[in-house]
VOGU-3710 file (C-alpha; in Angstrom, 3 decimals, decimal comma):
1> mfrgidevdw> 38,569/9,743/10,876  37,771/8,316/14,266  39,464/10,839/16,526  37,500/10,976/19,770  35,353/7,945/19,026  36,514/6,136/22,159  35,720/9,163/24,294  32,010/8,864/23,498  30,065/6,917/26,129  28,346/4,716/23,542
11> aslrhahgsa> 26,996/2,310/26,151  24,850/5,101/27,588  23,430/5,978/24,166  20,581/4,108/22,488  19,494/2,952/19,059  16,527/0,931/17,809  17,697/-2,274/19,474  18,991/-0,967/22,783  22,496/0,009/23,829  24,642/1,692/21,158
21> edvpgllrgl> 27,886/0,103/22,330  28,156/-1,713/18,973  28,104/1,520/16,952  31,895/2,144/16,908  32,298/-1,257/15,281  29,722/-0,333/12,642  31,457/2,963/11,905  34,841/1,263/11,551  33,225/-1,410/9,382  32,306/1,279/6,843
31> tsadpaeras> 36,029/1,670/6,074  36,786/-2,042/5,702  38,597/-3,331/2,638  36,097/-6,207/2,533  32,966/-5,216/0,495  30,801/-7,670/2,424  31,899/-6,187/5,755  31,207/-2,655/4,492  27,755/-3,680/3,303  27,027/-5,341/6,641
41> aldgmygavh> 28,118/-2,216/8,507  25,890/0,037/6,391  23,108/-2,466/6,920  23,610/-2,103/10,665  23,478/1,675/10,444  20,126/1,586/8,653  18,826/-1,287/10,742  19,665/0,141/14,177  21,133/3,642/14,255  18,706/5,013/11,650
51> hqgdvydstl> 15,992/2,371/11,877  13,025/3,103/9,558  14,045/6,744/9,295  14,144/7,369/13,047  16,960/9,186/14,802  18,325/8,489/18,277  20,957/10,060/20,475  23,442/7,582/19,004  22,495/8,788/15,505  23,515/12,319/16,468
61> acvpfllala> 26,778/11,048/17,898  27,568/9,322/14,588  27,167/12,375/12,358  30,638/13,947/12,900  32,313/10,618/12,182  30,211/10,053/9,058  31,152/13,521/7,792  34,803/12,692/8,403  34,458/9,448/6,443  32,760/11,197/3,530
71> vreevpdrag> 35,799/13,358/2,718  38,482/10,645/2,964  39,188/9,425/-0,563  40,658/6,170/0,711  37,260/5,169/2,150  35,326/2,987/-0,317  31,584/3,439/-0,917  31,545/7,032/0,293  28,405/7,658/-1,756  26,519/5,375/0,620
81> vvellvsigd> 27,826/7,380/3,564  26,619/10,659/2,024  23,209/9,123/1,291  22,980/8,006/4,919  23,764/11,539/6,075  21,075/12,963/3,799  18,538/10,517/5,191  19,472/11,344/8,786  19,144/15,096/8,351  16,557/15,357/5,588
91> igggsgelpt> 14,378/18,451/5,981  11,364/16,330/5,081  11,838/14,227/8,226  9,840/14,258/11,436  9,407/17,005/13,972  10,685/17,063/17,520  13,952/17,703/19,304  16,023/14,821/17,911  15,104/15,341/14,222  15,762/19,072/14,620
101> raraavgaga> 19,148/18,417/16,162  19,903/15,833/13,468  19,242/18,367/10,739  21,467/20,891/12,494  24,255/18,322/12,925  24,206/17,328/9,258  23,835/20,958/8,234  27,077/21,702/10,045  28,721/19,674/7,281  27,439/21,873/4,465
111> evfarlcgda> 30,975/22,818/3,494  31,797/19,109/3,194  28,962/18,622/0,704  30,110/21,640/-1,316  33,581/20,097/-1,623  32,178/16,701/-2,554  30,218/18,144/-5,489  33,579/18,180/-7,318  34,816/14,811/-6,014  36,543/12,396/-8,373
121> dtgvrraaag> 33,998/9,666/-7,533  30,857/10,035/-9,661  28,704/8,323/-7,042  29,850/10,809/-4,412  29,115/13,732/-6,753  25,589/12,391/-7,373  24,832/12,093/-3,669  26,516/15,367/-2,709  24,310/17,474/-5,000  21,183/16,482/-3,116
131> alvrfddrpa> 22,914/17,011/0,236  24,121/20,472/-0,723  20,674/21,882/-1,562  19,120/20,402/1,572  21,654/21,480/4,167  23,531/24,531/2,896  21,575/27,625/3,942  23,412/30,039/1,613  21,152/30,128/-1,469  23,299/32,419/-3,609
141> rvldllreri> 26,399/30,263/-3,089  24,483/27,018/-3,663  22,925/28,311/-6,873  26,306/29,468/-8,190  27,823/26,085/-7,396  24,992/24,157/-9,071  25,237/26,364/-12,169  28,986/25,830/-12,334  28,748/22,065/-11,831  26,100/21,758/-14,558
151> rverddevlt> 28,421/23,662/-16,921  31,468/21,459/-16,316  29,949/18,044/-15,504  30,297/15,356/-18,183  28,717/12,322/-16,507  25,050/11,972/-17,511  23,941/10,479/-14,197  25,616/13,243/-12,200  24,060/15,846/-14,500  20,652/14,345/-13,804
161> slvealgvfa> 21,271/14,500/-10,059  22,279/18,159/-10,421  19,003/18,914/-12,210  17,103/17,075/-9,467  18,987/19,156/-6,893  18,114/22,338/-8,788  14,446/21,405/-8,545  14,715/20,761/-4,806  16,437/24,141/-4,464  13,636/25,911/-6,369
171> qryrtagdth> 10,990/24,294/-4,173  12,891/25,109/-0,992  13,117/28,815/-1,814  9,924/29,349/-3,796  8,422/32,349/-2,070  6,877/35,322/-3,807  9,605/37,328/-5,478  12,513/35,075/-4,451  15,120/35,757/-7,103  17,116/32,618/-6,331
181> aaeavrllae> 14,121/30,340/-6,920  13,217/32,266/-10,070  16,726/31,792/-11,434  16,606/28,078/-10,619  13,330/27,784/-12,520  14,843/29,642/-15,462  17,753/27,216/-15,508  15,383/24,236/-15,353  13,382/25,606/-18,280  16,587/26,052/-20,247
191> lsgppygpgl> 17,712/22,502/-19,442  14,337/21,094/-20,545  14,949/22,050/-24,166  17,479/21,371/-26,924  20,401/20,881/-27,206  20,369/18,932/-23,950  19,992/15,148/-24,003  16,732/13,302/-23,365  17,593/12,170/-19,836  18,472/15,654/-18,700
201> rlaafgrlaa> 15,370/17,127/-20,328  13,131/14,523/-18,670  14,623/15,354/-15,285  14,044/19,051/-15,893  10,418/18,484/-16,920  9,777/16,513/-13,757  11,138/19,264/-11,556  9,364/22,029/-13,498  6,080/20,177/-13,039  6,622/20,315/-9,280
211> caperlpadl> 7,787/23,919/-8,873  6,674/25,834/-11,995  4,027/23,908/-13,969  3,261/27,022/-16,000  6,666/26,606/-17,675  5,770/23,180/-19,090  5,040/22,935/-22,818  1,442/22,538/-23,962  2,362/19,297/-25,727  4,106/17,864/-22,669
221> vpvvvrllre> 2,992/14,228/-23,043  4,098/13,623/-26,656  7,356/15,438/-25,964  8,065/13,304/-22,890  7,173/10,055/-24,677  9,497/10,976/-27,548  12,324/11,828/-25,141  11,787/8,598/-23,229  12,153/6,583/-26,418  15,220/8,534/-27,472
231> rsgqrarsgp> 16,734/7,821/-24,092  15,878/4,138/-24,347  17,526/4,006/-27,745  20,684/5,538/-26,333  20,700/3,000/-23,522  20,254/0,130/-25,975  23,226/1,348/-28,028  25,414/1,683/-24,938  24,786/-1,909/-23,824  23,125/-3,409/-20,740
241> apdragadtl> 23,256/-1,652/-17,390  25,754/-2,989/-14,855  24,544/-5,680/-12,478  23,390/-4,115/-9,219  22,798/-7,310/-7,274  25,332/-6,712/-4,506  25,204/-8,165/-1,024  21,875/-9,331/0,382  21,763/-6,759/3,175  19,147/-4,201/4,171
251> agrlrrlrps> 21,135/-1,383/2,597  21,684/-3,467/-0,520  17,981/-4,246/-0,825  17,109/-0,568/-0,382  19,493/0,318/-3,192  17,993/-2,295/-5,506  14,422/-1,245/-4,726  15,191/2,436/-5,251  14,107/3,741/-8,691  16,955/3,121/-11,112
261> deegsqllrt> 18,109/6,126/-13,139  19,315/4,011/-16,028  15,863/2,478/-16,351  14,143/5,861/-16,462  12,057/5,058/-13,407  13,187/7,928/-11,215  12,715/10,484/-13,965  9,194/9,400/-14,876  8,121/8,797/-11,281  9,106/12,359/-10,420
271> lhsalgdrva> 7,069/13,669/-13,338  4,026/11,523/-12,500  4,119/12,665/-8,896  4,422/16,314/-9,863  1,531/16,119/-12,332  -0,707/15,137/-9,398  -4,373/15,507/-10,312  -3,728/15,982/-14,033  -5,035/12,455/-14,456  -5,705/12,664/-18,198
281> drvallcgql> -2,085/13,693/-18,834  -0,794/10,953/-16,545  -2,928/8,310/-18,269  -1,727/9,459/-21,695  1,846/9,368/-20,442  1,384/5,855/-19,053  -0,068/4,656/-22,337  2,957/6,095/-24,137  5,260/4,286/-21,724  3,306/1,025/-21,966
291> tspdpldrcn> 3,664/0,992/-25,753  7,397/1,703/-25,695  9,625/-0,734/-27,632  11,805/-0,967/-24,512  10,602/-3,588/-21,987  12,299/-1,701/-19,135  10,231/1,397/-19,890  7,086/-0,730/-20,000  7,980/-2,397/-16,694  8,460/0,994/-15,031
301> avwmaaglfr> 5,105/2,092/-16,426  3,331/-0,950/-14,986  4,488/-0,077/-11,473  3,676/3,608/-11,954  0,190/2,679/-13,143  -0,418/0,920/-9,836  0,221/4,193/-8,003  -2,243/6,030/-10,240  -4,968/3,422/-9,783  -4,567/3,465/-5,995
311> ewrtgheepv> -5,246/7,186/-5,867  -7,666/7,983/-8,697  -10,990/6,478/-9,788  -10,833/7,418/-13,459  -8,852/6,558/-16,551  -7,914/2,937/-15,869  -9,410/1,142/-18,884  -6,734/1,799/-21,524  -3,706/1,401/-19,212  -5,124/-1,847/-17,792
321> tligdqlgae> -5,637/-3,189/-21,301  -2,009/-2,359/-22,104  -0,829/-3,945/-18,851  -2,691/-7,092/-19,899  -0,690/-7,025/-23,123  2,501/-7,389/-21,064  1,429/-10,832/-19,821  2,844/-12,362/-22,971  6,230/-10,658/-22,593  9,323/-12,824/-22,657
331> earlhdaava> 10,966/-10,726/-19,933  10,100/-12,380/-16,611  10,347/-9,129/-14,678  7,805/-7,418/-16,942  5,431/-10,385/-16,847  5,666/-10,612/-13,049  5,087/-6,882/-12,627  1,950/-7,027/-14,789  0,572/-9,977/-12,800  1,315/-8,320/-9,445
341> vlvelfelag> -0,480/-5,109/-10,415  -3,498/-6,877/-11,926  -3,924/-8,954/-8,753  -4,411/-5,825/-6,664  -6,910/-4,201/-9,054  -9,849/-6,562/-8,377  -12,686/-5,708/-10,831  -10,605/-2,917/-12,362  -8,583/-5,710/-13,989  -11,565/-6,486/-16,241
351> paadplhrlv> -9,993/-4,990/-19,412  -7,113/-7,471/-19,004  -9,369/-10,489/-18,449  -8,821/-11,992/-21,905  -5,003/-12,281/-21,637  -5,371/-13,445/-18,026  -7,750/-16,191/-19,159  -5,392/-17,256/-21,962  -2,558/-17,408/-19,467  -4,344/-19,667/-16,977
361> tfrpelrirh> -5,729/-21,813/-19,797  -2,535/-22,469/-21,703  -0,041/-22,281/-18,854  -1,534/-24,468/-16,116  1,728/-24,344/-14,162  0,834/-20,750/-13,250  -2,411/-21,725/-11,511  -0,697/-22,630/-8,241  2,257/-20,928/-6,660  4,567/-23,209/-4,693
371> rerggptlgg> 6,610/-21,325/-2,099  9,778/-22,269/-0,298  8,044/-21,555/3,004  4,392/-22,052/3,758  1,772/-23,914/1,830  0,819/-23,467/-1,810  -1,194/-20,398/-2,799  -3,300/-19,494/-5,781  -1,206/-18,315/-8,719  -1,298/-14,612/-9,502
381> plkalaragd> -2,964/-14,820/-12,961  -5,803/-17,020/-11,703  -6,231/-14,914/-8,579  -6,411/-11,740/-10,700  -8,977/-13,298/-13,060  -11,182/-14,443/-10,188  -10,871/-11,162/-8,290  -11,954/-9,390/-11,461  -15,223/-11,324/-11,197  -14,722/-13,040/-14,546
391> aratpvlaev> -16,890/-16,179/-14,763  -14,225/-17,909/-16,853  -12,236/-18,376/-13,657  -14,840/-20,826/-12,344  -14,006/-23,872/-14,508  -10,279/-23,277/-13,958  -10,805/-23,158/-10,195  -12,842/-26,342/-10,515  -9,852/-28,047/-12,154  -7,615/-26,870/-9,324
401> lagpvvphdl> -10,097/-28,165/-6,747  -10,090/-31,522/-8,508  -6,288/-31,744/-8,461  -3,932/-33,211/-5,880  -2,877/-29,816/-4,468  -5,458/-27,228/-3,432  -4,168/-23,797/-2,356  -5,444/-22,828/1,066  -6,422/-19,344/-0,142  -8,565/-20,534/-3,055
411> glvvphlgra> -11,769/-19,978/-1,094  -10,944/-16,306/-0,598  -11,448/-15,464/-4,282  -14,807/-17,222/-4,602  -16,869/-14,328/-3,164  -15,611/-12,071/-5,961  -17,219/-14,361/-8,562  -20,710/-14,095/-7,080  -23,264/-16,569/-8,346  -20,928/-17,526/-11,196
421> aaplapalrr> -19,035/-19,593/-8,601  -22,091/-21,703/-7,678  -20,769/-24,766/-9,593  -17,814/-24,851/-7,172  -20,011/-25,465/-4,122  -19,932/-29,304/-4,163  -16,139/-29,401/-4,406  -15,712/-26,734/-1,728  -18,128/-28,617/0,500  -16,178/-31,844/-0,061
431> hlaqvppdrp> -12,868/-30,192/0,825  -14,364/-28,701/3,986  -15,562/-32,168/4,998  -11,975/-33,401/4,631  -10,435/-30,802/6,951  -9,423/-32,573/10,168  -10,836/-30,580/13,096  -8,079/-31,571/15,505  -4,884/-31,035/13,487  -2,473/-28,101/13,201
441> gtrdravpll> -3,341/-25,807/10,313  -7,101/-26,316/10,580  -7,745/-22,580/10,695  -5,708/-21,843/7,553  -7,554/-24,519/5,608  -11,050/-24,105/7,005  -11,620/-20,340/7,200  -11,206/-19,618/3,441  -13,489/-22,557/2,583  -16,097/-21,359/5,069
451> saltalgdag> -15,823/-17,863/3,603  -16,509/-19,230/0,127  -19,474/-21,343/1,184  -20,876/-18,394/3,130  -20,713/-16,208/0,034  -22,456/-18,920/-2,007  -25,104/-19,488/0,658  -24,619/-23,238/0,165  -27,114/-24,786/2,570  -25,890/-28,223/1,589
461> svpavlrllr> -22,748/-27,475/3,601  -24,540/-27,518/6,946  -23,371/-31,039/7,924  -19,738/-30,261/7,046  -19,863/-26,961/8,931  -21,383/-28,581/12,020  -18,847/-31,408/11,910  -16,043/-28,864/12,109  -17,758/-26,718/14,720  -18,473/-29,676/16,983
471> gmpeeapgrd> -15,211/-31,527/16,436  -12,603/-28,811/16,947  -11,150/-29,015/20,483  -11,644/-25,971/22,693  -7,903/-25,603/23,217  -6,974/-25,944/19,533  -5,042/-22,964/18,042  -7,336/-20,796/15,943  -10,466/-22,387/17,357  -12,265/-19,052/17,844
481> avacaavral> -11,555/-17,952/14,265  -12,901/-21,228/12,875  -15,947/-21,167/15,159  -16,863/-17,605/14,188  -16,409/-18,359/10,484  -18,581/-21,466/10,855  -21,248/-19,488/12,690  -21,311/-16,838/9,971  -21,785/-19,580/7,396  -24,719/-21,038/9,319
491> gafggaarea> -26,259/-17,586/9,525  -25,943/-17,193/5,757  -27,844/-20,461/5,263  -30,808/-19,094/7,229  -33,700/-21,436/7,956  -31,923/-24,306/6,189  -29,548/-24,490/9,179  -32,206/-25,162/11,836  -30,381/-28,263/13,031  -27,601/-25,915/14,188
501> ipdlrgllet> -29,857/-24,063/16,655  -28,580/-25,953/19,750  -25,000/-25,343/18,695  -25,644/-21,643/18,183  -27,353/-21,343/21,553  -24,354/-23,014/23,143  -22,060/-20,324/21,746  -23,978/-17,386/23,202  -21,692/-17,315/26,249  -18,410/-17,549/24,312
511> dcavaaadal> -16,165/-15,119/22,450  -18,314/-15,822/19,369  -21,450/-14,624/21,153  -22,207/-11,748/18,771  -21,769/-13,855/15,646  -23,790/-16,666/17,216  -26,642/-14,284/18,109  -26,624/-12,881/14,588  -26,765/-16,382/13,088  -29,435/-17,553/15,517
521> wsvtgeadav> -31,646/-14,633/14,564  -31,079/-15,367/10,855  -32,015/-19,019/11,358  -35,002/-18,567/13,695  -36,183/-14,994/13,153  -36,744/-14,769/16,916  -35,348/-11,458/18,101  -36,307/-12,100/21,746  -33,906/-15,047/21,854  -30,861/-12,957/20,973
531> lpvllreagd> -31,676/-9,480/22,239  -30,441/-10,098/25,822  -27,117/-11,379/24,507  -26,652/-8,376/22,207  -27,598/-5,937/24,959  -25,040/-7,567/27,242  -22,291/-7,477/24,608  -23,038/-3,891/23,566  -22,943/-2,684/27,165  -19,907/-4,647/28,341
541> sasgphrraa> -17,144/-2,095/28,933  -14,591/-4,904/29,213  -15,338/-6,476/25,842  -13,553/-3,866/23,741  -14,836/-1,407/21,120  -14,644/-3,868/18,221  -16,920/-6,376/19,916  -19,346/-3,694/21,091  -19,474/-2,236/17,573  -20,230/-5,700/16,162
551> aadvlgrlgp> -23,091/-6,077/18,639  -24,445/-2,689/17,562  -24,318/-3,832/13,938  -26,509/-6,822/14,695  -28,908/-4,702/16,728  -29,265/-2,439/13,726  -30,135/-5,379/11,506  -32,869/-6,394/13,965  -34,513/-3,033/13,257  -37,475/-1,932/15,405
561> aarpaaaglr> -37,332/-5,235/17,312  -34,177/-3,883/18,981  -35,779/-0,722/20,384  -35,086/-1,844/23,963  -31,419/-1,279/23,144  -31,926/2,424/22,356  -30,629/3,721/25,697  -27,479/1,627/25,481  -26,926/2,645/21,869  -27,195/6,320/22,839
571> rmvasgdvwe> -24,443/5,790/25,404  -22,287/4,142/22,719  -22,874/7,064/20,350  -21,177/9,247/22,952  -18,178/6,894/23,358  -14,603/7,730/22,392  -14,034/5,074/19,720  -15,069/6,231/16,249  -16,126/2,785/15,055  -18,268/2,295/18,143
581> rvraacalwr> -19,887/5,706/17,644  -20,640/5,093/13,980  -22,010/1,560/14,377  -24,146/2,609/17,337  -25,450/5,678/15,492  -26,415/3,574/12,484  -28,106/1,013/14,738  -29,990/3,704/16,645  -31,301/5,209/13,403  -32,400/1,805/12,087
591> tagepgevlp> -34,093/0,779/15,333  -35,610/4,052/16,558  -36,148/5,679/13,152  -35,084/9,156/14,297  -32,057/10,515/12,383  -31,798/13,886/14,109  -29,689/12,807/17,063  -27,241/10,693/15,039  -26,712/12,724/11,858  -24,050/15,013/13,405
601> vlrsawaehp> -22,096/11,949/14,548  -22,253/10,295/11,123  -21,375/13,462/9,228  -18,434/14,176/11,490  -17,086/10,623/11,136  -17,560/10,729/7,351  -15,369/13,812/7,064  -12,766/12,979/9,709  -12,470/9,194/9,400  -12,806/8,065/5,755
611> rtrtaiagca> -12,571/4,400/6,749  -16,059/4,666/8,265  -17,695/5,736/4,997  -18,631/2,282/3,747  -20,448/1,515/7,012  -22,286/4,849/6,910  -23,243/4,411/3,261  -24,418/0,884/4,080  -26,671/2,330/6,755  -28,178/4,752/4,233
621> aalgpagapl> -28,707/1,890/1,779  -30,400/-0,279/4,423  -32,766/2,564/5,309  -33,887/3,015/1,719  -35,703/6,341/1,134  -35,439/7,091/4,860  -31,681/7,433/4,386  -32,152/10,599/2,304  -30,554/12,898/4,946  -27,196/11,326/4,021
631> hdllraelas> -27,646/11,302/0,256  -25,757/14,555/-0,249  -22,640/12,878/1,179  -23,088/9,902/-1,122  -23,537/12,055/-4,222  -20,446/14,085/-3,347  -18,471/10,860/-2,874  -19,523/9,540/-6,286  -18,557/12,855/-7,869  -15,050/12,754/-6,390
641> prrhlaatpg> -12,339/11,514/-8,785  -10,076/10,566/-5,863  -10,320/7,355/-3,864  -11,326/7,830/-0,259  -8,389/5,699/0,979  -5,820/6,902/-1,534  -2,890/6,464/0,844  -3,573/2,769/1,492  -0,772/0,560/0,126  -1,432/-2,456/-2,070
651> ghgihtdlgl> -4,820/-3,258/-3,525  -6,887/-3,144/-0,325  -7,586/0,559/-0,684  -8,817/-0,011/-4,250  -11,037/-2,906/-3,193  -12,504/-0,969/-0,271  -13,100/2,083/-2,425  -14,860/0,064/-5,113  -17,097/-1,351/-2,384  -17,919/2,155/-1,140
661> vrvcrkalvt> -18,855/3,287/-4,641  -21,158/0,290/-5,076  -22,901/0,907/-1,759  -23,339/4,617/-2,497  -24,956/3,839/-5,836  -27,217/1,246/-4,269  -28,352/3,686/-1,592  -29,201/6,358/-4,136  -31,402/4,083/-6,269  -33,389/2,483/-3,441
//
């Protein structure tokens, strides 16, 4: 297995953490009789030699030894070794010399994968099927082998992996007139119908949707929902799935996070992904999954729904209502999944507001989440209700504010409640007044409270804000963040914060200069007092594009009073940073009133950099009817069913997209 391993100059090779001299030990650890040592070795391979999917020269050096391990029956956990090889050489990996060489090195083991398709170990057979279709470049032989293995295989999980491999094969060779791909599609269509079992048919449907959607039945959704329930019934009769906890290593965690075949997740996720923009079908399928008698099927559907909502703007009402119904489930995993998804939906969680409100009303222990590390945070159900903008969150938040433990992030949800959160202002103000300005953790406590009071425009908070601004030592950690948040609050209070004018003037030469100038203008209305500062900040090449863009923003809000900045703004429009170009272009339009010279910049950024769209739409909204030259972009955006930041993980893409839609609508009605 390890012939020649000591002849490799491992010390001269590299992996993610430096010298690869520890790699021989990792390779030998994969053969250990101790399961914990094997798991640790595989963890090391993923954590260093193949870190985050990257390949290094040491990765290439490992491939021959990994291939040798894969064929030795005395080596435990060979399936994990084959999966590692597939990941190293996957044809979907990156470009460049090392990935190309990695694919070639793994491809040299194609004969190994062909042998392993008939291995006695079911796990090895499952992994080998996927390796075979990716790395064996003899399509006729691969197709014959897959057909033969499907005919003789008796293990349901291996059969499913063979169908998945058949789909990958069809996609790999799908060129016009390719007889091998056509035969693979024919086999998939055959496997999608009776007398094959529900799991196999679901796998075939998923792969047909990806490579030959025209072969899907017209009544796909009801057929799939029926098969899913048949499969769940079979699983219930066969007893619970084996515990997959395993060692707490990176490789172990990756295995546990990977879609589980016995839970139906992989099958349905493949189908959802292949259906793509057939949103109506995907929504109907989700609703069928979310009403399944099997809690595992419903849990899988909750997570799949999150992926749909992140990408598409339509069809969320019914699935969200059904996700809300899962909040009362006895299964902790299902309940937790529903809460996690609703938290990231913001106002899209509205259809689930009633069960969320019942949960925070009758289960007060869920209002605050106590963590092993770090301070307490707002509980998921209450956070989801508040982010949805439901006014019923206000009295519950008031109870939390009146309690002995106040989560530091409570203030961050207040802006989502709008004016409905106004009753919280006195308590928020009181808590801000209790934040010690000279203690560790001031930033974490103060900034969310300042954010909330800014959103509420609570002028009564001026004394508490000034106390913090004046009392925090210059050298205190997080001082700049607190100062800028305090300044923004004072600006939101407008003329009611006149007593802060000396403080704001004193900040015009600090890192908070732009925010201080903005606030000073809001409080005094005197553009002449802040224009020199903004001109300096906008023209300072050493201040960085973010700070210059912020200065341009404020200049734009000054409107015609900022016309002396026009020359500097024109120079910024020609800069290399997209945010600087966009902010300067918007400011130039709002101050000089001539769109001709900036429209090409804004249109180019809109198409090439979707993250700039909210700023551009905001410019059009601020201009009112004068923003008409951009209205065609806004109408096209509102007509698009796809979110502009569809690839953004978590709920931030949803939240940003909802904000863009609101601004576009506002601009078109002004």
